[in-house]
N, C-alpha and C positions, 0 to 999 in steps of 0.2 A: 151273746154281747161284750163286745170287747172294750176293756178299760183302756178312757184313754191318756196318749203319753204326756200329763202336764207336770212334769217335776218342780215341785217350790220350795223347796226345802221343809222344815218343823214351822204349822201354823196353831199358834194356840186355839182349843176350842173350847174348853171350860175347866172347871175345876174339878178334883177327884170325889168334892160331896155334892157335886151335878148342877151348884153356880154355874151360870157363863163366868167363860172369862172377861176381865170389865174393861181392858186396854190395859191394865197396869204394867209396872216396871221398875227399873231401876237403871240410873244413869249410869255409865261407865265411859271409860277413855280410850280409843284406838290412836297411839300415838303415833306423830308424823313420824318418825322411824319406822314403823312397819312396812312389811313387805308386800301385806296379802291383797285381795282384791274382797270386799264384803258385799254380802245384798241381804234383802230382808228374808228372814226363813236360815239362815244359817247358824249351826252353834257358833256357841262360845265357849273358850274359858281364860281363866284367870292367869293374869302374865305375871302377877307378881310385883307388882308394884303400883306406883298412884302418880297424876299429875301435882302442879304447885301447887290446886287446891287442897288437893286429898282424896282424888278422886280415881278409884282403883280403873286400874287401866288393863283390856282385855286383848286377846287374840283369838284365832280363830282356831277351832277345835280340832284335832287330829282323830279320823276316824278309825276305828280299833279298840281291840278288848283290853281294858286298862285304862283306858284313855279319858278320862271326867270328864264332865260336861257342865259349866257356869251356867249356861240358859241359851237361850235364843232370841238373834236381833230381830227387834220389828219396829222398829227406826234408826235410817240411817244417816247420819252426814249431820248432824246439829253442829253450830262450831261455838257456842256457847253453854256451857249445860244451866241447865234448870229451864231453858227456854224450847222452843220451836226445833224440834228434830228433821229439819229440811237444809240441806246446802244453798245459802241465799246465792250463791253465783249460779247455782244450775238447778235450779227447780222441778225439772223436767226429768229426776235423775234418781232411781232409790238406790246406787250402786257407789260403796265407794272403791275408788279407784286404788291398785298396789301401788301405784308411784305419787305418795301426797307430798303436800305443800304445806299443811297443818296438820294439827291435829282433831279427829272427829270425835264427838259426844254424839253418843248411841244411847236409848233404849233396848235395855236386853229384860226379857220377860226370867229372872232367876228364880221364881217360884218353884220349889221341889214338886207342888201339886196341882199342875197346872200340866191338862191331857193335849196334847200335840198330834196331830194328822200330819201323815207323809205318806210318802209315795215308795211304792214296793220296787228293787231296781228292776230293768229289763234281765233277760236269760234267768238262768239258774233254775231254783227248782219254786215253783210258785207256793206259796204260806196257803194251806187249809186250815181249816174250824179246830185242826190238830194240834195247832202252832200259837194259839190262844193262851198266853199263859207266860210262853217262853219269853227268855230275852234277847236281842237281837243288836246287831253294828250298824254303825251308820256308813255309808258311800260317800265320799266327796264325791261333789259335782260342779261344776260351772255353772256359771250364774248366766241368765239368756237376756240381760241388760238391764231388767227391771229385779228379777226375785233368784232364788237359791236354786242349787241344780242338787242339792242332795239328799239322798234317798235311804229306806232302810235295806240291809242286805238282805236277801233271801236264805243266805249260803251263811252255816254255822250256828245256826240257833239253838239256843243250849239251854239249860239251867244257870249257868255262870255267872256269878251275882255282879261280877266287874264287866262283860258287856253292857253297849252302850243304854239300851232302850229295853223298854216291856212291854209286849205285843198286847195291848188290853182288847180290843175287837176291831173288826173289819168296819172302818166309816159306814156307818148307817144312811148309805145315799142309794136312791134306785137306779143312777146310773153307775154301781163300785161293786163289783162281782170279786170274787174269789178269783184269782189268776194275774196274768202278766200287768205289771202298771197299779194293780189292787194299792187302796189308798189306807191306810191304817191309823186307827186312835193309839198314841204309843203316851208312856210314860218315862221321861227320863229317869234309868235305874241307876248308873254309874253318874253321881249328882254331887258337885261340890258339898253340897249342904245338908246329904245325905249320905247316910249307906247304902250301897247297892245290894239289893234283895238276889236271894236265889230265887230262877224262877220256875214254876209249876210242872 
């Protein structure tokens, strides 16, 4: 059975203790001067600043070894923090444009104990059972107009602590098997709020 090719970035699944993810996150600001487009499932990094009300700013994370991640964007486009996270001028989109006329307030899952599901990148050498426990990097991808195009890289997985995610297991679903486009459960390893761990 071939796996469906449906990248969607990182999707929160559950906490490390087995409890289901409850939809929680923290509010961050993407300033109007930012030039990246964003979609649900994109990994985010701290921008090292804040808006006038003290809400921390974030930017799109950078794929690759040594690039830490703050969390994952799960609700895009709010114009007022503390309220609904949807753009009231365009309720049919989950994408924040590269060219902005305003700051966007977004919900980011920044708890380092949340497990995410992410698709394995096309090509390369597909992960097998022996890769479970290793660390890997993410690969940037263009959103499809609704969700993120980021995936996990199946090249260069190793024990290095500064790689971005830990491969926990193959996502346990009947429509998912080892091979191209497999869906994996991962933990952000190079997390801004936790020291990265050496892979197994």
